[in-house]
N, C-alpha and C positions, 0 to 999 in steps of 0.2 A: 281702368278702362279696358276690361277684358271682353273682346268681341266674340260672338259665336263663330266657330270655325266654318268656312265655306266648303261645300262638298265638291269634289272634282271627280269626273269620270276617268276610267283608265285611259281612254283616248286622249283626254286633256293632259293627264300626267305624262303620257308618252310624248306628246307634242312639246311640252315644256322642257323635258329632259333632252329631247332631240335638238331643240333650238339652242340649248346650252352647250351640249357636247359637240354638235356638228357646226352650228351657226356661231359658236363662240359668243353668245349673248350673255351679258352679266346676270348673275342671279338676282341682283337688286332690281334690274329693269324688268325681268320676267315676273318678279313678285309684285311689282307695282302694276304691271299691265293686266295680270290675271287675278289680282286681289288675293294672292297667296302669301304665306309667311316664308321668309328665306329659309327658316329651319325645315319647313315642309319640303321645299325644293331640294335642300341638301339630302334629306332622307330618301327622296325619290331617286336621286342620282346614285346614292349608295346602294339602294335596292337593285337598280338596273345593273350596276357593276358587279354586285354579288351573284346575280342570276345570269351573267353573260355566258358562263361556260355551258349552261344547259341548252343554249341555242345551237351548239355544235354537237350535241349528243344525238345519235341515230338510234331510234327505238324501233322495235319490230312492228310491222303492220302499218296501216294507214291511220292518219289522225281521225279520231271519232268526231263525227258531225254532231253539232249540238241538237238536242232533242227539244224542238220548239214546243211540242205538246206538254212535255214535262215542265219546261220553264213557265208556260202559261198556267199550269196547275199550281205550281209553287207560288206564283203571284197571287192567284185567287185565294190560296190558303193563308198567305200573309195578310192580305186585306181582310179576310174573314177573322183572323186572330186579332188584328188591330180593332175591328169593330166589336169583337167579343170583350176585349179589355176595356173599351170605352163603356159598354153596357154594364160590366161589372163595377166600374168606378162609379157610375150613376146610381146603381142599386146600393152600393156600399154607403154612398153619401146620404141617401134617403134612410138607410138603416141606422146610420149613426145619429141622425136627427131624432129618430124614434127612441133610440136608447138614451139620448141626452134628456128627453122629456121624462124618462123613467128615473134617471140618476139625479136630476136636478142640476143646479149650477155647480161647475167644477172650479171656477175661479172667483176669488174674492169672498169666499165663504168657507166655513169649516166643513170638511167632507168626512163622513163616517168611514171607519176603517174597512168595513165590509164593502161599501161602494167603491172605495179606493182599490181594493183587491179585484173587484169585478171589472173595473176599467183596465187593469193590467192584464187580466185573463182575456178580455175581449180583444185588446190590441195584439197580444201574442198569438191568439188563435187565428185572427183574420189576416194578419200579415203573412202567415204560412199558407192559408187557404187561397187567398185572392192574389198573392204575390205583389200586393201593394206595400209601399214603404210605411213604416211606423210614423214617420214625420208627416205624411199626407193624412193619415187617419187622425193624428193629434191636431192637425190644422183644422180639420172639420169639427173636431170636438171643442176647439178653442182652448187647448191645453198646451202649456209650454213643455218643451222636451226636457228641460232641467227638472221640472216638477214631476214628470212622468218617471224619469230615472230615479228620483228620490223615492217615489212610491214603490218602484220595483225593489229598491234596497230595503224598504220597510215592509215588504209583503208578508202578510200573516201576523203582523204586530199591531197591537192596539195603540190608539193615539195617547200620547203622554205629553205633559207640559214640558217645555224646554227651559224652565227657569233653573237657576243654580240651587242645588240642594245643600243646605248648611251642613258643614262637617265639624266634628269636635275639635279638630286642630286649627280651625280658622281663628285668626286673631280677632279679638274684640276691639271696639272703637277706642276705648280708653287706652289700650295697649299701643295702638298705632300712634295716638296723640303723644303718649309718653316717649316713644322712640323718636319722634320728630323733635320734641322739645329737648330731649337729651342731646341729640345731634346738634341742635342750634347752640347749645352751651359748649359743645366740644367739636367745633367745625373742622379742626385740623386732624382729627383722628379718623382712620378708616372704619368701614362698617364692621369688619371682623373684630377689631380692637373694641369698638363700641359695644358689641354683643357681650363680651365678657366683662367689660366695665359695668354695664347695666346689670348683669347677673350678680356681680360681687356687691353692687350698691343696692340690691333688692328693688330695682326699678321694674324690670320685666324679665321674664325667663323665656327667651325665644332663641331660635337658631340663626346663624349668620345669613342663611338664605332668606329667611323671613325679614330680617333687618334690611337686607339689600332691596327686596321687593317694595317694602314700605317707603324707603328713602327714594327709590327710583320713581315710584308713582308720585311722590311729593316733589319731584324735580330737584332733589338735593344732591344728586350724583351726576349732574350733567356737566362734568368737567373734562370730558373726553375731547382731545384735540384731533380734529379730522384733518387728514392730509388734503392739501389743495387739489381741486379737480384738474384733470389733464385736459378738460374740454377747452378747445380753442388753441391748444398748442400744436395741433395738426399732426399729420402722419409723416413718416420718413419721406423726404423729398426725392424725386427721381434724379438719377445720376447720368442719364443718357436720354436721347430723343426717343420718342414713341414707347416709353416705358409706362407712362400714365396718360390716358385720354379721359378728359372730363367732358361729360355730356349733361345737358339740361335743356329744358323747354321754357320759352318765354313768350309773352304775348306781344303782338305788334298791332297797333291801332292804325288802320288804313281807311280814312274817311268814315269813321264811326263803326267799322267792322273789325273785329278782332281776329287775327290769324296767329298761327302757331309757328314760332321760329325755333328750330332745333340746331344747336351748334355742338361740334366736337373740337376740343381744344387740347393741344399737346401740353402736358403739365411741365415739361422741362423747358421748352422754348416759347411758350405762349402762342405757338403758331396755330392758326385756325385750320384744322385738318379738313373739315367739311361742314357745310351748313345747308339747310333747306327751309323754305316757307311752305306750310301746308294748311289746308282748310280744316283738317281734323288731325288729331294726335292720339290715335289708339296705340296699343302695344305693337300691332303690325307695322304702323308707320315708323315708330322708333326703331324697330328691328330692321326695317328696310334701309333707314338712313345709316345705321351703324354698319350694315352689310356693305353699303355703297362706299363708306369711308375705308373699310378693310380692303375693298377691291382696288382702291387707289394705292394702297401700301400692302401688297400681298405677302411680303416677307416679314411683316411685323405682327407681333402677338402682344398688344398692349393690355394693360389692366384698365377696365372701364370703371370710372368713378362717377356715381350719380347720387341724387337724393332718393328719398323713399316714395317717389311718385308711383301711382298705380301701374303705369306702364312698365316700370323698372322692377317691380316686385312680382309681376305676373308670372305664372307657371310657364307660359310659352316663351317669355324672354329668358328665363333660366335655361330652358331647353336649347334656345338659340346660342346662348353663351357656351353651353356644353358642346354643341355641334361645331361651333366655330373654333373651339380649342383655346379660348381666352378666359380671363378671370374677370369677376365683377365684384365691386365693393360699394356698399351704400354708406353715406355719411350719417352723422348723428341726426336723429329726428329733431325737428323744430330748431335747427342750427345751420342756417344757410352759409355761415362763414366757413364751414367745412369744405364747401365747393366755391370758395371765394374767387378763385382765378376766373372761372367761367361767369360768375355773377358780375365781376368787374368788366369783363368783355361786353356783356349785355348792356351794362350801364354806359360804357363808352359808346357803343353802337347807337343807343337811343339818343344820348345827349349830343353826339357829334354828327349824326347822319339822319336818323329817322325823324326826330322832332323838328330840327331846323328846316328840313326840306318840305314838311307838310305833305307827306305822301298820301295819295288817295286811291291808288289802284295797285293790284298785285303785280302787274307787269312792271310798272314804274319802280315799285319797291325792290323787286328782284334785281333790276339794273343798278339802282343806287347802292344797295347793300353789297352786290358783287364788286362794285368799284371801291367801296370802302374796305371790304375784306382784303382786296389787293393792296390798298394803301396801308392798312394795318399790318399786314404780313411783311411787306417789302420795304416801305418807306418810313413808316411812323416809328420813332425811337421810343422804346418802352422803358420807363423808369425802373421797374423791377428787374430789368436785365442790364442794369448799368448803362442805360441809354444805347442799347443795341436794337436792331430790328429783329423780330421773331424769326425771319428767314435766315439772317446771319447766325443767330444762335442755333437754329436747327442745323445749319451747314457746318457748325463748329468753327466759325471764323473769328471768335471773340479774341483770341490771342493775337491774331494778325491785326485786327482793328485797334485793339488797345496799344499795341506797339506802334502803330502808325500815328495814333493820337499823341502818344508820349514824344515821338520824334518831332511832330509839328510844334508841340509846346516847348520842347528844348530848343528848337531852332528859333522860335520867337523870343525866348529869353536871351539867347546869344545875340540876336539882332538888336535887342534893346540895349544890351551891355555895350555893344560896339558903338551904338548911336550916342550913349552917354559919354563914352571915352572920347569920341570925336567932337563932343560939344553940340550935337544936333538935338533938336527938339522933336520928339516923336509925338505925333498927334494921337 
């Protein structure tokens, strides 16, 4: 879901940077408000800071006033150039149609080599003269780019059949059958030993490589033991909080309308770092949500773990990861278990909160989910954490909690022992 970038004027860029540097407004809020990408805002801030020293440099003379007449002339020439390019494109399209009627069909039929060379010359000539891309000309011709590059590779060569040409050293049919039958009579011998056994027994005279190919094609050598796949064993688990952040997008059905829920989960503690519900889920939306989570924990540099969704493999998202100074890892394709921690969270949210409540509006869903996230993080005991809450795991309180639980269990055992010795019945 790669959206076309929005154009911003210098005044808009300066206003956004000023509001962040002076007004201390978060980058994620500015990106949402102006429809920009967080990576764009970071680049504008960097450009302003790099050019700050030039504002204090004193140059000779007064500043040159802008020449309005010159600017107006430049705009006229740019408009004229755009119109000229449009006219050239229209003329080239009509010219291509005329040439196609001369060349005949270029797809689904055999094309003579001289016509093939004419097409290559035509494309090479007019891409240089008209500055149009070869892909655009080929689209008008109805010719695929792969076929065109194949024609360029075969330029100047006549058409030849692509069938295999028989060679003197090719094995005959009876020789292949003899090799297979001999192998079936000696199944425990390797192909190299079989080669010389057949040579001594005057069965066939071939090389070990030929015997191997024949037996391989006949599926007589499929005894290789493949090592078990590591798929599903997972990666090295994090050893501290905020080392791994899992992110994923899920659908939420609210009164028959589907909305996008994006969650970020800490892989060490299962703590929900941040979540948002949105009506759209483009690359810019995901980028803004991750930026907002990073602003909540400014001193952390987690590794982002996601699936191979179009938002996460987009070029702009990679640029955002670079600007933010963090790492990004994609899970195995078609294997949601690789991101199982977050998949489990979305399953619990839907089964325990969304579906039982029968949510019908976005406002109601936001309130319910916010309350459930607080319950999940602070009060709900997680079985994968030895029945700790994610907040306690995040704070590193597991040793204290485990020691307190052991103390209570030991006191209960001693109380029961005393009751037995005193002859009391414990209910």
